[in-house]
Each structure stands twice: as structure tokens, then as C-alpha cells.
ROLOKE-404761 format. One record per residue (C-alpha): x, z, y. Coordinates in steps of 0.05 Angstrom, whole numbers, plus 32768, in hexadecimal, padded with zeros to 4 digits. Layout:
BEGIN
- x/z/y
- X/Z/Y .
...
This chain:
BEGIN
- x/z/y
- 7F48/8196/7DE4 .
- 7F0C/81C3/7DFE .
- 7EE0/81A1/7E32 .
- 7EC5/81C2/7E71 .
- 7E75/81C1/7E83 .
- 7E5E/8192/7EBA .
- 7E4E/81AE/7EFD .
- 7E08/81B9/7F12 .
- 7DE0/81C5/7F56 .
- 7DEC/820B/7F64 .
- 7E2F/820E/7F45 .
- 7E6F/822F/7F61 .
- 7EB1/820E/7F6A .
- 7EF2/8235/7F7C .
- 7F27/8216/7FA2 .
- 7F68/822C/7F8F .
- 7FAF/8222/7FB2 .
- 7FDB/821E/7F74 .
- 8017/81FC/7F94 .
- 8021/81F0/7FE5 .
- 7FF5/821F/800D .
- 7FE8/81EF/8044 .
- 7F9D/81FE/803F .
- 7FA4/823E/8060 .
- 7FCB/8222/809D .
- 7FA5/821C/80E4 .
- 7FA9/81D0/80DF .
- 7F80/81CF/80A4 .
- 7F49/81FC/80C2 .
- 7F1A/81BC/80CC .
- 7F29/81A4/808B .
- 7F14/81E5/8068 .
- 7ED1/81E2/8090 .
- 7EC3/819D/8083 .
- 7ED3/81A2/8036 .
- 7EA5/81DF/8030 .
- 7E6E/81B8/8054 .
- 7E7A/817B/8029 .
- 7E75/81A7/7FE8 .
- 7E36/81C9/8004 .
- 7E10/8188/800C .
- 7E21/817A/7FC5 .
- 7DF7/81B9/7FB3 .
- 7E36/81DF/7FA0 .
- 7E47/8222/7FB7 .
- 7E9A/8227/7FC8 .
- 7EC5/8267/7FC9 .
- 7F10/8264/7FDD .
- 7F36/8291/7FAC .
- 7F55/82CD/7FD2 .
- 7F9B/82AF/7FD7 .
- 7F86/8269/7FE3 .
- 7F86/826D/8031 .
- 7FC5/8299/803B .
- 7FEC/8260/8056 .
- 8030/8239/803F .
- 8061/8275/8047 .
- 8038/82A6/801E .
- 8026/8279/7FE8 .
- 806F/8262/7FDE .
- 8083/82A7/7FDB .
- 804C/82BD/7FAD .
- 8045/8292/7F73 .
- 8029/82D3/7F49 .
- 7FEB/82D0/7F7A .
- 7FE0/8287/7F70 .
- 7FDD/8297/7F27 .
- 7FB1/82D2/7F2F .
- 7F80/82A1/7F57 .
- 7F80/8271/7F1E .
- 7F73/82A8/7EEA .
- 7F3A/82C8/7F10 .
- 7F1A/8288/7F1A .
- 7F14/827E/7ECB .
- 7F01/82C9/7EC5 .
- 7ECC/82C7/7EF6 .
- 7E8B/82B5/7ECF .
- 7E6A/829C/7F12 .
- 7E9E/8269/7F22 .
- 7E90/8224/7EF8 .
- 7EC7/81F5/7F16 .
- 7F06/81FB/7F2C .
- 7F26/81CB/7F65 .
- 7F6E/81C5/7F7C .
- 7F7A/81CB/7FC9 .
- 7FB2/8197/7FC8 .
- 7FF4/8189/7FA4 .
- 803A/81A0/7FBB .
- 807B/81A9/7F9A .
- 8081/81ED/7F73 .
- 8040/81F7/7F4D .
- 806F/8207/7F11 .
- 807E/8248/7F2A .
- 803B/8266/7F12 .
- 804D/8258/7ECB .
- 8075/829D/7EBA .
- 8034/82C3/7ECC .
- 8002/829A/7EA8 .
- 8029/827E/7E66 .
- 803E/82CA/7E59 .
- 7FF1/82E1/7E67 .
- 7FCC/82E0/7E25 .
- 7F8B/82F1/7E46 .
- 7F91/82B2/7E73 .
- 7FA3/8284/7E39 .
- 7F62/829F/7E17 .
- 7F30/829E/7E52 .
- 7F43/8257/7E5E .
- 7F26/8242/7E1D .
- 7EEC/8270/7E22 .
- 7ED9/8263/7E63 .
- 7EE9/8218/7E6A .
- 7EDE/81FA/7EAE .
- 7EE7/81BE/7ED7 .
- 7F30/81BE/7EEE .
- 7F40/8181/7F1C .
- 7F79/816B/7F4A .
- 7FB3/813F/7F4D .
- 7FFD/8135/7F65 .
- 8028/8178/7F5B .
- 7FE3/8190/7F32 .
- 8003/8165/7EF8 .
- 802D/819F/7EE2 .
- 7FED/81C9/7EDC .
- 7FC6/8197/7EB7 .
- 8002/8197/7E8C .
- 7FFD/81DC/7E85 .
- 7FB1/81D8/7E70 .
- 7FC1/81A0/7E3F .
- 7FF1/81CF/7E1F .
- 7FBC/8206/7E1A .
- 7F84/81D2/7E02 .
- 7F56/81CA/7E41 .
- 7F3F/8185/7E58 .
- 7F4B/8181/7EA4 .
- 7F49/8145/7ED3 .
- 7F77/8120/7EF9 .
- 7F4B/8112/7F32 .
- 7F38/8131/7F7B .
- 7F4E/816B/7FA3 .
- 7F33/8191/7FDA .
- 7F5B/817F/8010 .
- 7F66/8133/8002 .
- 7F20/811E/7FF2 .
- 7EEC/8153/7FF4 .
- 7F04/8167/8041 .
- 7F09/8115/8052 .
- 7F05/811B/809D .
- 7EDA/80DC/80A0 .
- 7E9F/810F/8092 .
- 7E96/80F3/8049 .
- 7EB8/80EA/800B .
- 7ED0/809F/8002 .
- 7E98/807F/7FDA .
- 7EC3/8069/7F9A .
- 7EE4/80AE/7F98 .
- 7E9F/80D1/7F9F .
- 7E83/80A2/7F64 .
- 7EB3/80C5/7F3C .
- 7EB0/8107/7F52 .
- 7E64/8106/7F44 .
- 7E79/8102/7EFE .
- 7E88/814C/7F04 .
- 7E45/8157/7F15 .
- 7E1C/8132/7EE7 .
- 7E24/80E6/7EF1 .
- 7E25/80C2/7EAE .
- 7E5A/808D/7EC7 .
- 7E89/8083/7E8E .
- 7EB7/804B/7EA9 .
- 7EED/803F/7ED9 .
- 7EEC/8000/7EFE .
- 7F17/7FE9/7F3B .
- 7F01/7FFF/7F7B .
- 7EEA/7FC3/7FAC .
- 7F10/7FE5/7FEA .
- 7F54/800F/7FEE .
- 7F63/8037/8028 .
- 7FA5/804B/8046 .
- 7FBB/8096/804E .
- 7FAE/80B4/808C .
- 7FE5/80BB/80C4 .
- 7FBA/80F1/80E9 .
- 7F98/812C/80BF .
- 7F8A/8152/8104 .
- 7F45/815F/811E .
- 7F4E/811B/8146 .
- 7F42/80F8/8105 .
- 7EFF/8117/80F8 .
- 7ECF/80DA/80F5 .
- 7F06/80A9/80F3 .
- 7F01/807A/80B6 .
- 7F3C/8068/8092 .
- 7F5F/8027/809D .
- 7F41/7FFF/805F .
- 7F51/7FBB/8038 .
- 7F28/7F94/8007 .
- 7F49/7F9C/7FC3 .
- 7F65/7F57/7FAE .
- 7F86/7F63/7F6B .
- 7F5B/7F97/7F45 .
- 7F7D/7FAD/7F06 .
- 7FB5/7F89/7EF3 .
- 7FCA/7F7F/7EAB .
- 8016/7F7A/7EAE .
- 8022/7F6E/7E5E .
- 8004/7F81/7E1A .
- 7FC5/7F82/7DFB .
- 7F83/7F74/7E27 .
- 7F5E/7FA7/7DFF .
- 7F81/7FED/7DEE .
- 7F6D/8038/7DE7 .
- 7F86/807E/7DE0 .
- 7F85/80C2/7DFE .
- 7F97/80C8/7E47 .
- 7FD6/80F4/7E5A .
- 8006/80F0/7E9B .
- 8009/80FE/7EE4 .
- 802E/80F5/7F1F .
- 8071/80D3/7F0E .
- 8095/80FB/7F40 .
- 8075/813F/7F23 .
- 8085/8132/7EDD .
- 80CC/811B/7EF1 .
- 80D9/815D/7F0A .
- 80C0/8181/7ED3 .
- 80EC/8159/7EA3 .
- 812B/8155/7ED3 .
- 8126/8195/7EFC .
- 813B/8169/7F34 .
- 811B/8190/7F6E .
- 811E/81D5/7F50 .
- 814E/81E3/7F16 .
- 8125/821C/7EFE .
- 80EB/81EB/7EF8 .
- 810D/81C7/7EB7 .
- 811E/820C/7E9B .
- 80D8/8229/7EA5 .
- 80B3/81EC/7E8E .
- 80D8/81EA/7E4F .
- 80D3/822F/7E41 .
- 8085/8228/7E40 .
- 8081/81E1/7E21 .
- 8063/81CA/7E59 .
- 8076/817E/7E52 .
- 805A/8164/7E12 .
- 808C/8153/7DDB .
- 809A/8107/7DC6 .
- 806E/810F/7D8A .
- 8030/8126/7DB3 .
- 8037/80E4/7DE0 .
- 802E/80B6/7DA3 .
- 7FF3/8086/7DAB .
- 7FDE/80A7/7DF0 .
- 7FD2/8080/7E2F .
- 8003/809B/7E61 .
- 7FEA/8096/7EA4 .
- 801B/809C/7EE1 .
- 8016/8094/7F30 .
- 8049/809F/7F68 .
- 8043/80D3/7F9E .
- 803B/80CC/7FE6 .
- 8088/80CC/7FEC .
- 8084/8088/7FD7 .
- 80C6/8088/7FB0 .
- 80F6/804E/7FB7 .
- 80FB/801A/7F79 .
- 813D/803A/7F6B .
- 811B/807D/7F66 .
- 80E2/8066/7F40 .
- 8112/8042/7F0B .
- 8136/8085/7F01 .
- 80F7/80B2/7EF7 .
- 80DB/8081/7EC4 .
- 8119/807D/7E9B .
- 811E/80C3/7E9F .
- 80D2/80C9/7E87 .
- 80E6/8096/7E51 .
- 8115/80CB/7E33 .
- 80E1/80F7/7E21 .
- 80A6/80C8/7E16 .
- 80B4/8092/7DE4 .
- 8096/8058/7E0D .
- 808D/802F/7DCA .
- 8063/8065/7DAB .
- 8031/8066/7DE1 .
- 7FEC/8042/7DDA .
- 7FF0/8027/7E27 .
- 8005/8035/7E6F .
- 7FD8/803D/7EA9 .
- 7FFA/803D/7EEE .
- 7FD4/8052/7F2D .
- 7FD8/8028/7F6B .
- 8012/803C/7F95 .
- 7FF9/805A/7FDA .
- 7FF7/802A/8012 .
- 800D/7FF3/7FDA .
- 804F/8007/7FEE .
- 8085/7FE8/7FB8 .
- 8044/7FC8/7F99 .
- 806D/7F90/7F79 .
- 80B2/7FB2/7F77 .
- 8091/7FEA/7F47 .
- 8071/7FB5/7F19 .
- 80B3/7F95/7F0A .
- 80D8/7FDB/7EFF .
- 809E/7FED/7ECB .
- 80A4/7FB4/7EA2 .
- 80F1/7FB6/7E9D .
- 80F4/8001/7E90 .
- 80BC/8001/7E57 .
- 80DF/7FC6/7E3A .
- 80B0/7FB6/7E0A .
- 8077/7F7D/7E16 .
- 804C/7F97/7DE1 .
- 803C/7FDA/7E07 .
- 7FFD/7FC6/7E32 .
- 8007/7FD9/7E7E .
- 7FCC/7FD8/7EB0 .
- 7FE4/7FE0/7EF2 .
- 7FBB/7FEC/7F3A .
- 7F8F/8022/7F1F .
- 7F67/804D/7F51 .
- 7F85/8094/7F41 .
- 7FB7/80BE/7F61 .
- 7FD1/80BE/7FA8 .
- 7FB5/807C/7FBE .
- 7F6E/807B/7FD8 .
- 7F39/8077/7FB9 .
- 7F40/809B/7F77 .
- 7F1B/80A4/7F36 .
- 7F20/80DD/7F03 .
- 7F49/80DC/7EC4 .
- 7F3C/810E/7E91 .
- 7F74/8128/7E67 .
- 7F74/811D/7E1C .
- 7F34/80F3/7E1E .
- 7F34/80AE/7DF9 .
- 7F2E/8078/7E25 .
- 7F2C/802B/7E18 .
- 7F42/7FF0/7E47 .
- 7F1D/7FB1/7E41 .
- 7F40/7F77/7E6C .
- 7F09/7F4A/7E68 .
- 7EDD/7F78/7E8B .
- 7F12/7F9A/7EB7 .
- 7EFE/7FE1/7EA4 .
- 7F10/801F/7E7D .
- 7ED7/803E/7E59 .
- 7EDD/8089/7E3F .
- 7ECF/808C/7DF4 .
- 7EB7/80D1/7DF3 .
- 7E91/8103/7E1D .
- 7EB9/8124/7E5B .
- 7E93/8166/7E54 .
- 7E78/8192/7E21 .
- 7E32/8194/7E42 .
């Protein structure tokens, strides 16, 4: 895997809307302003790619323009990092414009850059994994950088700072978790999220207390849609055509990381999605499984039981309640990087550098 460079003061980060185009709607104008100011305070310049602010309808109707923005962000030597605006549901629609483009596939590896986001961005991470670029399952612009309490959540900021030079090389549990907002309007500016003391921390549900392997995974709903075509029939066909989802052999010894979306899938849906994933990923061959905290801790206990039932192998380590994905706050998980879990210390350690320099 080709690694990107860290960001440094004065570098430029590009915001892209590769899935849902909500960033361009009037209801997000205050978020655009706040997020821009937040990045500038970090010493970073920010540019919004030409089609990133054109709104939901335009973005939905023009996947070729989304693809164009991503390609241009990699081509432009003045851009050092790429930040996804938010997730969505149809990010896969850019694949025909990029996976047929030899120039794009070449520049991704010649000009490697930090690429960060989560949720439906899982499909883009899988594309980059296929192409050989190490990307990060981590913060996005709307959810993190443009936090309306005027500052990023402290735990999230601690892990964001890895992009900008922090030498932190471990993941520990946050002492606090936060509920998702119910109001994202200007009225929420300066209003803290509802917070709770973390009482459980990382939970080892089964398996060895120490394990290691290379990270691979994403949002369960997004992975399920790649495999099943449940939401869009053409998604399955397009993703199969370009081999977006890793083969069963590629999952061998990997650390599978998965988390659930803001839709808070029912226990029945959760079990169905896990079983579908199991058809493509030989769980018995995995080095371990890491599960993100469910948003607002909805179905927290139910998901635990279903996980162990579907995995159906007590030797496969499962660590539950890790701070990544749709729950707040969130860390970063670098694709393809070797990570080690030490239960006695309740921490994950990166066993290799995350950046080329």
C-alpha cells in the first residue's frame, strides 16, 4: 500500500462531495463557514472542489462531476489532503468514471494524499484499497470539522491531529461519548452535544486477549449494499465489475472493522447484514474483529449477542465498543495498516508508520 504524507501548516485540504450533496444546500451554509474557519485555525488552507457545493439534486444527477472533482484533487499539486464532506447512499456511481480512467489510477499512486471520511465513503475506501492507496476511515467535514459547538470534540481532534503531525500511535477508549444532535441548524451553534461518561470501554467479547493484523472494513450497511445491491441493483453489478469488494482470500488474517450507520438497523437487519457479509468474508480466517460503538448506544446489548452468534467461532477475537464510525467521538483507522490489540492495556497500537514522511 502506498502511504500519503502528513499535513503540515500551510498545506491545502480539498473538500469533496462524493456521495450526498447536502453541503451545497442553504441549511449547511453556517456549517461551511464554521468548518472553513476551523481548518484555518489549524493552519490549513481549504478549497471546496468545483462541484462540492452544488447541492443534493445536482450531485445526485451528476456522478461524473463528483468523479471529476476527486481526480482533480489528486492531480492538483497544491492540494495535500482530501476531506469528504459527508456520506450518503450512492457513492458507488463514480466508479465507472474512475476505474476506467488509467490516468486517475496512475496519479492516485504517484500523488498519494490523505483521504478521510466514513459511512458511505466506505465504498471509496474500498476502491482505493483496490488501487493500492492507504486511506483513513475517519472524520468528515460536516460531522467533525464543522462541529457547531465551535470546536471539534476533544477525542476526535486528538486523532485528527495524527494527520497534522501528532506522533500518537495508539487507540484507547474515550472517557466520554456523545449523542447525535437532533438539531443541526444555526440554533445549534455554541450548544454542546449531550454527553455521557463512558462506563464500559473496550469490551473483549471473545477470543485471545492479544491479536494483530491489517485493518480492512467500513460501515456495515455500506458493505452490505456493495455485496447485495439491496439499495441499488446496479451497485452490486458495478462493484463486481471493478472488483471493489476484496476477495475472500484477501480477508485472510485481516482485522475486520465494522460499525453501523445513523439508521440504527434493527437487530433482525443487523443479523441479516452480518450473515451476508459472512458469505463473502470467511470469518474463521480473520485475525480479529473490531466493532464500533452503535450511535447513541441503540441496540448495544442486542448487537453483541448477534455478533457472537453469527461469527459462531469463540476463537475469533471480537473487541466491541470502539470509538469509530457514526458514534461520537471517533478515532481514525488506516486501511491496510498492521494493528495490535493488548487487552491488559485496553489499547490498539499501530505497528507501522501511517505516513511516508
